[in-house]
N, C-alpha and C positions, 0 to 999 in steps of 0.2 A: 654531386648530390650525396655521395657517401660521406664527404667531409661535413656537410650540413647536418646529416643524421648524427655523426659522431660528436659534433659540437652541441647538439641539443639533447641527446639521449642522456638520461640519468647515468652516471658512471657505474653504479651497481647493476643497472640493467645491461649496460654494455658488457660488463664482466660476465653476467649470466648468459648473454647471447653468445659470447666467445666460448663459454663452457658447453653450451648446447651444440654449437658447431662441432666441437671436439667429440661430443657424444654421438652426433649424427654420422660422423666419419668412421665410427667404430662399428664393427659387425656384432659385437658382443651385446647381450641383453644387459640393461642397467637397472639398478634400483635408484630411482630419482632422488629419494630422500638421502641416500648415501652419496651418490655421485655429485649432487648439488648441495651438499651439506653446508657449504659456506654461505648459502643463500636461504637456508631452511626457514628462518624467522619471517622472511618476506616472500615466501613461496607457497603456492597452492598446487596440489596435484589433483586434477579433475578426472574422474572416471566418466566416460561419455559413450553413448551410442549414436551421437549426432542429434538426439532429441532430449533425453534425460541426462542431467549432469549432477554428479555427486562429488563432494569434496572428500577425498580419501586422506588428504593432508591439508591442514589449515594453519598457516604460519603463526607463531606466537605473537609477532608484531601486530598482526591483524586482530587477533583475539584480544590483545591488550588495548589497542587503539579504539576498537569498535565495541568493546565490552561483551563479546560473545564468541565462543569457540564453535565454529560450524563444521568441525570434523564429523564426517559421516552423514551430514545433512544434504538433502536434495534441493536444488535451487528452486524448482517450481513449487515446492511445498513450504517455502519460507513465507511467513506472514509479512504484510506490507511494512510493518514498523521496523523489521529487520532489513528488508530489501524491497524498495519501492518498485512499482510496476515498470517505470521507465528504465531503472537501472537493471532490473531482471531481464527485460527484453534486450538491452544492450549486451549483457553478458551472454545470453543465449544465442544471439546472432554471432558474436565473436567465436564462441566455442563451436557452434555448428559449422561456421565457415572454415575454421582451421581444421576441424575433423574431416570435412569433405575435401578441401583443397591441399591439405598437408603443407601449408606455408606459414611462416611467422607473421603475426599481426602486432603492430605497435600503435599505441594511441595515448592521448592524455585526456583527462576529463576533470571538470571543475564542478563541485556541488557542495552542499552543506552536509558533511559527513558526520559531524560531531557537535558537541556543545560549544567547541571553540570557534565554530563558524565555517566559512567557506574554505575549502581546501582544493588544491590541484594535485592529481596523482598521475604518474606515468605507469603504463603497464605493457608487458609483453605476453602474448599468448603463443606458445610454441608446441608443435606436434612432437610426440615422443617416438613415432615410428612404429608403434605396435597397434595403431588404429583404434585404441580404446582408452588411451590416457593422454591428457594434455598437461603441459607445464605452464604455470602462470606466475610471473613476478610482478610486483607493484611496489612503487616507492612514492612518498609525497615529494613533490617537486615544486620549487619556486617558479613564479612566472618569469618569462624572458624580460630582461631589463630593456628600457626604451632605447638605450644606445647600442643594443646588440646588432650584429650584422643583419642587413635587410633580409637576406635569404633565410637566416635562422628565424627571424620574426615571422616571415610568411609561413615557414614550415610549422612553427609553433601554433599559428592560427589554424592551419590545415588539420593537424592531428587532434585539435579540439573538436573538429567537425566530423571527421570520418577516420576509421582505422586504416592504417597504411600497411601494405604488404612489403616486407623486407626481402631482399635477395640474400643468399647465403654469404655474400661478401659484405653485408651490412649496409648496402645502399638501398635506396627507395626503388622498388620494382613496380608498384601500381597502387591504385586505391581499391579498397575492398568493395566500395560501392560509390556511385557518382554522388555529387552534392545534391543534384535534383532528386535522385532516388532517396537519399537520406532525408531530405525535407519532406517528401511525400510520405515516407515511412513514418516519420514522427507524427504527421497529421493523422494518418490512418490509425496509428497506435492510440493517439488521444481520443479519436472517435470511438474506437473499440472499447477503451477503458470506460468512457462515458456510458456506452450501451450496456456494459457489463455491470455497472455499479448504480445507475440511476433509473428510477421509474420513468418510463417514456412519456406518460401522461402528465404527471405532476412535477417532474424534474427533481424530486427529492430522492434520498437513498432508497434503493429497493431492499427487500428483506435480507438478502445475502450481505449487502454492503452495510446496512444498518446494524446487523449482528456483529460484523467485523469491527465497526467503529465503536459500538457499545461495549464490546469485550475489551477493546484497547483502553477505553476510558475507565472501565471497571478495574482492569489490572493496575492502571495508574492510581486510582483512588485507593486500592488496597495497599500499594506500596507506600503511599503518602499518609495512610491512616485517616482517610477522609470518608464522609458519608456519601453514599451514592443512591440516587433515586431513579425510578422508572415509571413511566405512564403508559397505560394501555388505553387506547381511545377507539371508539366505534361510533360511526355516524348512525344516528337513530333512524329506523324505518327507511333505510336506503333503498330497499327493494321496491317500496311504494313509489319512489321517484322514478326508478327505471321502468316500472310497469305502467305508471300513470302518465309519464311525460316522454318516455323513450330513453335509450342509452346515451344519446347525445346530451340530454339534460343531466343524466347521472354523471357524465364526464365533467360537465360544467360545475356541478355541485362538488365533486372531488377537488377540482382546481380551486374553487372558492374557499373550501374548507382549508386547504393547505395555505392559501394566501392569508387567511385569518390567523392560523397558527403561527405563521412566520412573524406576524406583528407582535405576538405575545411571548415569543421565545427570546432568550439571550443568545449572544454570539456563540458560547461554547456548547449550547444545547444541541442535541442531535435528533432530528425528525426523520422518520422513515415510514414507508408504506409496507405493511406486513401482510396484507391480503387485499381483497376487493375494497371494502370500506373500513378496514382495520389499520390502525396506525400505532406507532410506538414513539416515545420520546425518552431519550436518555438524558438525565440531569446530573452532570458531574458536580461534586462538591456541594450537594444540596440536601439538607435534612428534611424530615417529614413536614415540618411547618412550611418551609420554603417550597417544597414540592406541591403541597396543597394550594398554596397561593398561586403558583404558576398554573396548576390544573384549573382552578376556578377562573383565572384570567382567560385561559383558552376557551373554557366553556362559554363565558360571556361573549367573547369575540365571535365565536361561531354562531351563537344564538342571535346576534345582531346582524349577521351577514344576510344580505338579500341578493338573490340570483335572478337576474332578468333574462328570461328565455326569449322574449320578444316584447314589443311595446304592449303594456297592459297585462302581461303575464309574468308575475314574480313568484318565486318560491323561496322558502327559507329552510334551514336545516338546524338540527341540534345534535349534540354529541354527549355520550356517556363516557365517563373516565374512571379508571381505576389507578390507584397510586400504591406503589410498594417502595419501601426504603430499606437500605442496608447500612446501618451504622457500623463503625469500626469494631465495636465490642461484640457484634453479632456475626462478624464475618467468619465463615467456616474455615477450618484449617485446610492446607493443601493448595495446589497451584492450578486446579482445574477451573479456570475462569469461565470456560464455556458452560460447564454444568451449573456453576453458581448463577450465571446470567439466566440460564434456562429456568432455574428454580425461582428466581426473582420475577421473571416474566409470568410464570404460573401464578404467583401471588398477585401480581397486578391484574391478570386476567380474572381471577376470582373476585377481586374488588370491582372490576368492570361489570361482571355478571350481577353483582349485588346492586350496582347503580341501575342496571336495566330492570331488575326485578322490583325495585323500589320506585319505578315510575319514569326512568330515563331522564336525560338532560340534567344530570347531577354528577357529583364527584364523590367517590367512596375511597376510604383508606383501608389498605390491607391490614390484617392482624399483626401483632408485634412478634409472633414467633419467627425466628430466623429461618431463611430458606435452607432446605436440605438438598445438597447436590444429588442428582439421580441420573 
C-alpha cells in the first residue's frame, strides 16, 4: 500500500510529508514558515482549537489562483462566495480530526474552483505537535490516466470520497470515516443547509439567505457598473385572512402568493420571505423602468390568483409593492455592500408604505435620491 500511495501522491506533497516527518522527529520547536519555506507558496498554517480555524499563513499560490488572500481570516466567518458551505464543512471536519487525533490526512477533491472550470487538488493536513497549529499543503493534480495501475486507480477513487489517514512511514493506515458515514453526513449537511437557508412554508429564501444572495448580486452589479433594483412586497390585509379563515388559510395564501410571483420572475431574480407576509425581490441588472414592469406583472398575477379553501369557498389576495433602484452613477463610494443594501431596502419600504396609503394593490417607485449607507 505504501508503494500505491507513493505512486499517486503529488511529488511536492510527498516532499512536504518527508519534511514534516523530519520535523516530527525533532524535539526542538519549529517555525513552520521557516522550516517549510520550500513549500511556502502552497502552504497553509492553520491556528485551531478544534472548533475555530484561522489562517495565520496563506500561500501566495492560493491567493493568486483564487484571487483572494485569506491570511488572518477565520473559516467560519467567510462568505459563501469565497468558501461554499460544503467545502467549509469538509475543511472543518479535516482540521478537527487532525487536531483531535494527531495524525496526517490525505485526500483529493474535484470541484469548480475558478473560471477555468473543474479542477482536482490533492491536499495533506498535518499536525504540528503543539496542539494548536496545523500544516496544510495542496497542489492541483491531474486525474489518473486510464492505463494506470488498477490499484492506483482504486486508491484515486477512494481519496476522492474520504480522507485517508497516513502512517508515519507514508503508507495507508485507515480511513478517517467510513463510506457509509460519509454519504450520510453529506445528506445531513444538505438537509441542514436547506433548513438554514429556506423558508419552511414557501420553500423560498428566508430573510438571512435572501440578504446574503441580494448582497452578493449587489456587489457584482457594482463591480460591473450595472443598475440594481429591489422590490418590497406586502400582502394586503393578510391579518384578515388569518382572523377570518384561520392560519391554515393564511398558509395557503402565502404559498399561492409565492407561486404567482415565481411565474412572473426571471431566472436571475431572487425572491425571499422577509417576515410574516413581507417579501423582497432582488433584480440584478434591472433599471427603474424594467423593475416597474416586473413589479406590475407580479401585482397582476397575485390579483388574479384564486385560493380554494374548500369546495365553494374561494378567497383572493392582492399585494402592495415598493420599488427602489440604484443606478451606477448614484452608487455610494466604499465597499460596505451590507449598508448600501439596507439603505436601498429602506427606500423600497418607503415606496411600499406609499402604495398602502394610496389604496393598496398598487406599485410605487421610490424617489431618485441615492441611498445613504447607515
